[in-house]
C-alpha positions as CSV (number, residue, x, y, z in Angstrom):
1,X,79.2,141.6,118.5
2,X,76.6,139.9,120.7
3,X,76.1,136.6,122.4
4,X,73.9,133.7,121.6
5,X,72.9,130.6,123.5
6,X,73.8,127.3,121.9
7,X,73.2,123.6,122.4
8,X,75.3,121.0,120.7
9,X,75.7,117.2,120.7
10,X,79.0,115.4,120.6
11,X,80.0,111.8,120.6
12,X,83.1,110.1,122.1
13,X,84.5,107.8,124.7
14,X,85.3,110.8,127.0
15,X,83.7,114.2,127.6
16,X,86.7,115.8,126.0
17,X,86.4,113.7,122.9
18,X,82.7,114.5,122.7
19,X,83.4,118.2,123.1
20,X,86.0,118.1,120.2
21,X,83.4,116.2,118.1
22,X,80.7,118.9,118.8
23,X,83.2,121.7,117.9
24,X,84.2,119.9,114.7
25,X,80.6,119.3,113.6
26,X,79.8,123.0,114.3
27,X,82.7,124.2,112.2
28,X,81.7,121.8,109.4
29,X,78.1,123.1,109.5
30,X,78.7,126.8,110.0
31,X,82.3,127.4,109.0
32,X,84.5,129.6,111.2
33,X,82.6,132.8,110.4
34,X,85.7,134.7,111.8
35,X,84.9,133.3,115.3
36,X,81.3,134.7,115.5
37,X,79.0,131.9,114.3
38,X,77.0,131.6,117.5
39,X,77.8,127.9,117.9
40,X,80.0,125.9,120.3
41,X,83.0,126.5,118.0
42,X,82.8,130.3,118.8
43,X,82.4,129.8,122.5
44,X,85.2,130.5,125.0
45,X,84.1,127.4,126.9
46,X,84.3,129.2,130.2
47,X,80.6,128.8,131.0
48,X,79.9,125.6,129.0
49,X,77.8,123.1,130.7
50,X,77.8,119.4,129.7
51,X,75.4,116.6,130.4
52,X,76.0,113.0,129.6
53,X,73.1,111.6,127.7
54,X,74.5,108.1,126.9
55,X,77.2,106.7,129.1
56,X,80.2,105.3,127.1
57,X,80.9,101.7,127.7
58,X,84.2,100.1,126.7
59,X,83.9,96.5,125.7
60,X,84.9,94.0,128.4
61,X,85.1,91.0,126.0
62,X,87.0,90.1,122.9
63,X,86.3,88.2,119.8
64,X,89.0,85.7,118.7
65,X,89.4,84.4,115.2
66,X,91.8,81.5,115.0
67,X,93.7,81.1,111.7
68,X,93.8,77.5,110.5
69,X,97.2,76.4,109.4
70,X,97.3,73.9,106.6
71,X,100.5,71.9,106.6
72,X,103.6,72.5,108.7
73,X,105.3,75.7,109.4
74,X,109.0,75.7,108.4
75,X,111.4,77.9,110.3
76,X,114.9,78.9,109.2
77,X,117.8,80.6,111.0
78,X,119.0,83.8,109.4
79,X,121.7,86.3,110.3
80,X,120.5,90.0,109.9
81,X,122.9,92.9,109.3
82,X,121.7,96.2,110.6
83,X,123.4,99.6,111.1
84,X,124.5,100.1,114.7
85,X,122.6,103.4,114.8
86,X,118.9,102.9,113.8
87,X,118.7,106.4,112.3
88,X,120.6,107.5,109.3
89,X,121.1,110.8,107.4
90,X,119.8,110.8,103.8
91,X,118.3,113.5,101.5
92,X,118.9,116.1,104.2
93,X,116.7,114.3,106.7
94,X,117.2,111.7,109.4
95,X,115.3,108.5,108.5
96,X,114.8,105.2,110.3
97,X,116.8,102.4,108.7
98,X,115.5,99.0,107.8
99,X,117.3,95.7,107.8
100,X,120.2,96.0,105.4
101,X,120.9,92.3,104.6
102,X,119.9,88.8,105.5
103,X,122.3,85.9,105.2
104,X,121.9,82.2,105.8
105,X,125.3,81.6,107.3
106,X,127.2,83.4,110.0
107,X,130.4,83.5,107.8
108,X,128.5,85.1,104.9
109,X,127.0,87.7,107.3
110,X,130.4,88.6,108.7
111,X,132.0,89.0,105.2
112,X,129.1,91.1,104.0
113,X,129.1,93.4,107.1
114,X,132.9,93.9,106.8
115,X,132.4,95.1,103.2
116,X,129.5,97.3,104.2
117,X,131.5,98.8,107.1
118,X,134.4,99.7,104.8
119,X,132.1,101.0,102.0
120,X,129.8,103.2,104.2
121,X,132.3,104.0,107.1
122,X,129.7,102.9,109.6
123,X,129.4,100.2,112.3
124,X,127.0,97.3,111.7
125,X,125.7,94.7,114.0
126,X,124.7,91.1,113.2
127,X,121.8,89.4,115.0
128,X,120.6,85.8,114.7
129,X,116.9,85.3,114.2
130,X,114.4,82.6,113.4
131,X,112.1,83.4,110.6
132,X,109.1,81.6,109.1
133,X,110.1,80.4,105.6
134,X,106.8,78.7,104.8
135,X,103.3,78.7,106.2
136,X,101.3,81.5,107.8
137,X,102.9,83.3,110.7
138,X,99.5,84.6,112.0
139,X,97.8,82.3,114.4
140,X,94.8,84.4,115.5
141,X,93.3,87.9,115.5
142,X,92.0,89.3,118.7
143,X,89.8,92.4,118.9
144,X,87.5,94.0,121.5
145,X,83.9,93.7,120.8
146,X,82.2,96.9,119.8
147,X,82.1,99.6,122.5
148,X,79.2,101.9,123.1
149,X,80.2,105.5,122.2
150,X,79.1,108.1,124.7
151,X,76.8,111.1,123.8
152,X,77.0,114.5,125.5
153,X,75.0,117.6,125.3
154,X,76.9,120.9,125.6
155,X,75.2,124.2,126.3
156,X,76.5,127.7,126.8
157,X,76.9,131.2,125.4
158,X,78.9,132.0,122.3
159,X,79.8,135.1,120.3
160,X,77.6,135.9,117.3
């Protein structure tokens, strides 16, 4: 076993992300070589030195795309029945539960939840909600403009 000097380039929004990127690229290129490939992936990172070559810049502006609605949006009142405990046991695993039933009247929702409580032996809750029955619910998409990814150079000594 000996030691080799290496130099590697990594990209990311932070130095840590860039270091992980450089290690991943080195492993992709050289494999793990049982920990002795002479690259950054076989370094102990104790004496690694890093130098920022391109400073990362998060976007400070957003682009907004408004969704044009044709016609009127129509809302309806619904009564949603859900298990009191959001997690349930099925197939040997705990799984998140989804809405169980949606009814258009409070009376129907209470009848249905009584039947479900007796059938499953569980407690259910009923909530009232407004839902869009026609039209598009999305009014806009907002996203940051493209950020500038940083670039770092890492140097050090690795096992080879």
